[in-house]
Backbone as numpy.savetxt, mean C-alpha at the origin, in Angstrom:
# Nx Ny Nz CAx CAy CAz Cx Cy Cz
13.61 -2.45 -5.03 13.33 -3.68 -4.33 11.90 -3.66 -3.78
11.48 -2.54 -3.21 10.14 -2.44 -2.62 9.07 -2.70 -3.66
9.19 -2.07 -4.83 8.19 -2.25 -5.88 8.15 -3.71 -6.33
9.31 -4.35 -6.43 9.36 -5.75 -6.82 8.63 -6.63 -5.82
8.85 -6.38 -4.54 8.19 -7.18 -3.51 6.69 -7.00 -3.57
6.23 -5.76 -3.69 4.79 -5.50 -3.74 4.19 -6.10 -5.00
4.86 -5.96 -6.14 4.34 -6.49 -7.39 4.21 -8.01 -7.31
5.21 -8.68 -6.79 5.13 -10.13 -6.66 4.03 -10.52 -5.68
3.87 -9.71 -4.64 2.86 -10.00 -3.63 1.46 -9.91 -4.21
1.22 -8.97 -5.11 -0.12 -8.74 -5.62 -0.47 -9.54 -6.88
0.47 -10.26 -7.47 0.22 -10.77 -8.81 -0.40 -12.17 -8.90
-0.49 -12.94 -7.84 -1.16 -14.25 -7.91 -2.12 -14.40 -6.75
-2.66 -15.59 -6.58 -3.65 -15.79 -5.52 -3.08 -15.48 -4.14
-3.95 -15.09 -3.23 -3.55 -14.56 -1.93 -2.63 -15.50 -1.14
-2.94 -16.78 -1.05 -2.10 -17.68 -0.24 -0.68 -17.74 -0.79
-0.57 -17.87 -2.10 0.75 -17.89 -2.73 1.43 -16.55 -2.56
0.65 -15.50 -2.62 1.20 -14.15 -2.49 1.86 -13.95 -1.15
1.19 -14.38 -0.10 1.73 -14.18 1.25 3.04 -14.92 1.40
3.09 -16.17 0.94 4.34 -16.94 1.04 5.46 -16.26 0.26
5.16 -15.80 -0.94 6.16 -15.13 -1.77 6.64 -13.85 -1.11
5.70 -13.08 -0.57 6.05 -11.81 0.08 6.96 -12.05 1.27
6.60 -13.00 2.14 7.41 -13.25 3.32 8.78 -13.81 2.96
8.87 -14.60 1.90 10.16 -15.10 1.46 11.07 -13.94 1.06
10.56 -13.03 0.24 11.37 -11.91 -0.21 11.65 -10.93 0.92
10.68 -10.77 1.81 10.87 -9.86 2.94 12.00 -10.37 3.82
11.97 -11.67 4.12 13.00 -12.26 4.97 14.36 -12.19 4.29
14.40 -12.47 3.02 15.66 -12.48 2.26 16.25 -11.08 2.15
15.41 -10.06 2.01 15.90 -8.71 1.77 16.02 -7.86 3.03
15.44 -8.30 4.15 15.42 -7.46 5.35 14.46 -6.30 5.18
13.51 -6.45 4.28 12.58 -5.39 3.90 11.88 -4.74 5.09
11.31 -5.54 5.98 10.52 -5.00 7.08 11.35 -4.08 7.97
12.60 -4.43 8.22 13.41 -3.61 9.12 13.72 -2.25 8.52
13.63 -2.11 7.21 13.93 -0.84 6.57 12.72 0.09 6.52
11.52 -0.44 6.67 10.34 0.42 6.49 9.50 0.60 7.76
9.94 0.03 8.86 9.22 0.22 10.10 10.09 1.01 11.05
9.57 2.09 11.56 10.33 2.90 12.50 9.88 4.35 12.47
10.61 5.17 13.18 10.30 6.59 13.27 10.99 7.35 12.14
10.37 8.47 11.74 11.04 9.33 10.76 12.13 10.14 11.45
12.82 10.98 10.70 13.96 11.73 11.24 13.57 12.68 12.37
12.35 13.16 12.37 11.92 14.09 13.42 11.51 13.35 14.69
11.26 12.05 14.58 10.79 11.27 15.71 9.31 11.46 15.99
8.63 12.15 15.09 7.21 12.44 15.29 6.28 11.44 14.62
6.71 10.83 13.53 5.83 9.96 12.75 6.36 8.54 12.74
5.52 7.62 13.17 5.88 6.22 13.19 5.47 5.60 11.85
6.45 5.10 11.11 6.17 4.47 9.82 6.01 2.98 10.03
4.76 2.53 10.05 4.48 1.12 10.16 3.73 0.70 8.91
4.27 -0.29 8.23 3.66 -0.80 7.01 3.02 -2.15 7.33
1.84 -2.38 6.74 1.16 -3.65 7.00 1.85 -4.80 6.25
1.35 -5.99 6.43 2.00 -7.16 5.81 1.88 -7.14 4.29
1.05 -6.27 3.74 0.93 -6.12 2.30 2.01 -5.18 1.76
2.68 -4.47 2.66 3.73 -3.55 2.24 3.26 -2.11 2.11
2.06 -1.80 2.60 1.50 -0.45 2.48 1.22 0.14 3.85
1.17 1.46 3.93 0.80 2.12 5.19 -0.70 2.00 5.37
-1.09 1.53 6.52 -2.51 1.39 6.80 -2.78 0.10 7.53
-4.05 -0.18 7.80 -4.40 -1.41 8.52 -4.16 -2.63 7.62
-4.26 -3.80 8.17 -4.16 -5.01 7.36 -5.31 -5.04 6.36
-5.03 -5.47 5.15 -6.03 -5.45 4.08 -6.71 -6.80 3.86
-6.33 -7.83 4.61 -6.92 -9.16 4.43 -8.44 -9.14 4.53
-8.96 -8.35 5.44 -10.40 -8.30 5.66 -11.17 -7.73 4.47
-10.46 -7.06 3.56 -11.12 -6.41 2.42 -11.05 -7.22 1.12
-10.39 -8.37 1.14 -10.28 -9.19 -0.06 -11.68 -9.55 -0.56
-11.96 -9.25 -1.82 -13.26 -9.52 -2.42 -14.34 -8.52 -2.06
-14.02 -7.56 -1.21 -14.99 -6.57 -0.75 -14.90 -5.28 -1.58
-15.97 -4.50 -1.52 -15.99 -3.19 -2.19 -15.06 -2.23 -1.47
-14.14 -1.63 -2.21 -13.19 -0.67 -1.64 -12.90 0.43 -2.66
-12.39 1.53 -2.17 -11.77 2.55 -3.01 -10.27 2.37 -2.84
-9.51 2.70 -3.85 -8.06 2.59 -3.71 -7.39 3.92 -4.07
-6.32 4.22 -3.35 -5.50 5.39 -3.62 -4.12 4.90 -4.06
-3.68 5.38 -5.19 -2.39 4.97 -5.76 -1.49 6.19 -5.91
-0.19 5.96 -5.87 0.75 7.05 -6.08 2.10 6.76 -5.48
2.88 7.83 -5.34 4.25 7.71 -4.86 4.35 8.14 -3.39
5.49 8.71 -3.01 5.70 9.10 -1.62 4.68 10.12 -1.13
4.11 10.87 -2.04 3.06 11.82 -1.68 1.84 11.07 -1.15
1.54 9.95 -1.76 0.42 9.11 -1.33 0.77 8.37 -0.04
2.00 7.88 0.06 2.47 7.22 1.28 2.44 8.21 2.45
2.55 9.48 2.14 2.60 10.58 3.10 3.91 10.56 3.90
5.00 10.45 3.15 6.32 10.51 3.77 6.47 11.86 4.46
6.91 11.82 5.70 7.08 13.03 6.48 5.87 13.42 7.29
4.82 12.63 7.19 3.60 12.96 7.92 2.92 11.73 8.48
2.00 11.97 9.35 1.21 10.91 9.96 0.28 10.31 8.91
0.04 9.02 9.00 -0.87 8.37 8.06 -2.28 8.95 8.19
-2.62 9.42 9.38 -3.94 10.02 9.59 -4.10 11.33 8.84
-3.01 11.95 8.45 -3.07 13.21 7.71 -2.81 13.04 6.22
-2.71 11.81 5.77 -2.49 11.57 4.33 -3.75 11.94 3.56
-3.59 12.25 2.28 -4.75 12.60 1.48 -5.71 11.41 1.37
-5.19 10.20 1.42 -6.06 9.01 1.36 -6.95 8.93 2.60
-6.36 9.19 3.75 -7.14 9.15 4.99 -8.20 10.24 5.00
-7.84 11.42 4.52 -8.81 12.53 4.45 -9.92 12.21 3.46
-9.56 11.63 2.32 -10.54 11.26 1.30 -11.51 10.20 1.83
-11.01 9.28 2.62 -11.85 8.19 3.13 -13.01 8.69 3.99
-12.88 9.89 4.52 -13.95 10.46 5.35 -15.22 10.75 4.55
-15.11 10.80 3.22 -16.24 11.10 2.36 -16.93 9.86 1.79
-16.50 8.67 2.18 -17.06 7.44 1.65 -17.53 6.52 2.76
-18.50 5.69 2.43 -19.02 4.71 3.38 -18.32 3.36 3.26
-17.42 3.23 2.30 -16.66 1.98 2.13 -15.18 2.28 2.38
-14.40 1.25 2.72 -12.98 1.47 3.02 -12.23 2.07 1.84
-11.26 2.91 2.16 -10.36 3.48 1.15 -8.96 3.01 1.51
-8.35 2.21 0.63 -7.05 1.62 0.89 -5.94 2.47 0.30
-4.90 2.69 1.08 -3.73 3.43 0.63 -2.74 2.44 0.03
-2.62 2.44 -1.30 -1.69 1.56 -2.00 -0.52 2.35 -2.57
-0.16 3.44 -1.89 0.96 4.27 -2.32 2.29 3.58 -2.07
3.25 3.84 -2.97 4.59 3.27 -2.86 5.62 4.38 -3.06
6.54 4.49 -2.14 7.58 5.50 -2.23 8.39 5.31 -3.52
8.47 6.35 -4.33 9.24 6.30 -5.57 8.54 5.62 -6.74
7.26 5.34 -6.62 6.54 4.63 -7.68 6.39 5.50 -8.93
6.56 4.88 -10.07 6.32 5.53 -11.35 5.06 4.98 -11.98
4.76 5.44 -13.18 3.54 5.02 -13.86 3.43 3.51 -14.03
4.53 2.84 -14.34 4.49 1.40 -14.57 4.12 0.65 -13.29
4.72 1.03 -12.17 4.42 0.37 -10.90 2.99 0.67 -10.46
2.55 1.90 -10.64 1.19 2.28 -10.27 0.18 1.48 -11.07
0.43 1.33 -12.36 -0.48 0.55 -13.22 -0.51 -0.92 -12.78
0.64 -1.47 -12.47 0.72 -2.86 -12.04 -0.06 -3.08 -10.74
0.13 -2.20 -9.78 -0.59 -2.32 -8.51 -2.09 -2.17 -8.73
-2.48 -1.24 -9.61 -3.90 -1.07 -9.93 -4.50 -2.36 -10.49
-3.82 -2.96 -11.47 -4.33 -4.18 -12.09 -4.46 -5.31 -11.07
-3.46 -5.46 -10.22 -3.50 -6.53 -9.23 -4.56 -6.26 -8.16
-4.70 -5.01 -7.76 -5.71 -4.67 -6.76 -7.11 -4.98 -7.29
-7.33 -4.74 -8.58 -8.64 -5.04 -9.18 -8.94 -6.53 -9.18
-7.89 -7.35 -9.19 -8.09 -8.80 -9.13 -8.40 -9.27 -7.71
-7.94 -8.54 -6.72 -8.07 -8.97 -5.33 -9.28 -8.34 -4.64
-9.55 -7.08 -4.94 -10.64 -6.34 -4.31 -11.72 -6.00 -5.33
-12.89 -5.64 -4.86 -13.96 -5.12 -5.72 -13.80 -3.60 -5.74
-12.94 -3.10 -6.60 -12.58 -1.68 -6.62 -13.72 -0.85 -7.20
-14.20 0.11 -6.42 -15.28 0.98 -6.83 -14.77 2.29 -7.43
-13.79 2.90 -6.79 -13.21 4.17 -7.24 -11.69 4.10 -7.08
-11.01 4.71 -8.02 -9.54 4.75 -7.97 -9.10 6.19 -8.02
-8.21 6.56 -7.11 -7.66 7.90 -7.03 -6.15 7.81 -7.13
-5.57 8.65 -7.99 -4.11 8.60 -8.20 -3.54 10.00 -8.03
-2.46 10.08 -7.25 -1.76 11.35 -7.09 -0.27 11.06 -6.93
0.53 11.67 -7.76 1.98 11.50 -7.65 2.65 12.75 -8.22
3.91 12.89 -7.88 4.64 14.07 -8.34 5.66 13.71 -9.40
């Protein structure tokens, strides 16, 4: 369900995307399942309105960015977003590095998100890590 929501969100123009995303989010109860504390109570999992861990990405539409793609390893399940490999990687660049990781993502979903991200952002570098 998560991959479907993200894919639909990224596949057309931004205004239509937001409406589509919120429709599916409301219908599925998506937000309530992905916002909260992990089992240890140490890490707060907050996903932005795009469905990814990190700040809101609206400000980066059409801008130069790096993107990180992958599965739960990229999402940094079990850890703070500040300790994710994407956050650490961003320290080496002067442009924003967006975490577009999706829990359980396979090659097909990663490719789809990559293609859609290239339509929305001016992608300079792409980094992929998954298990």
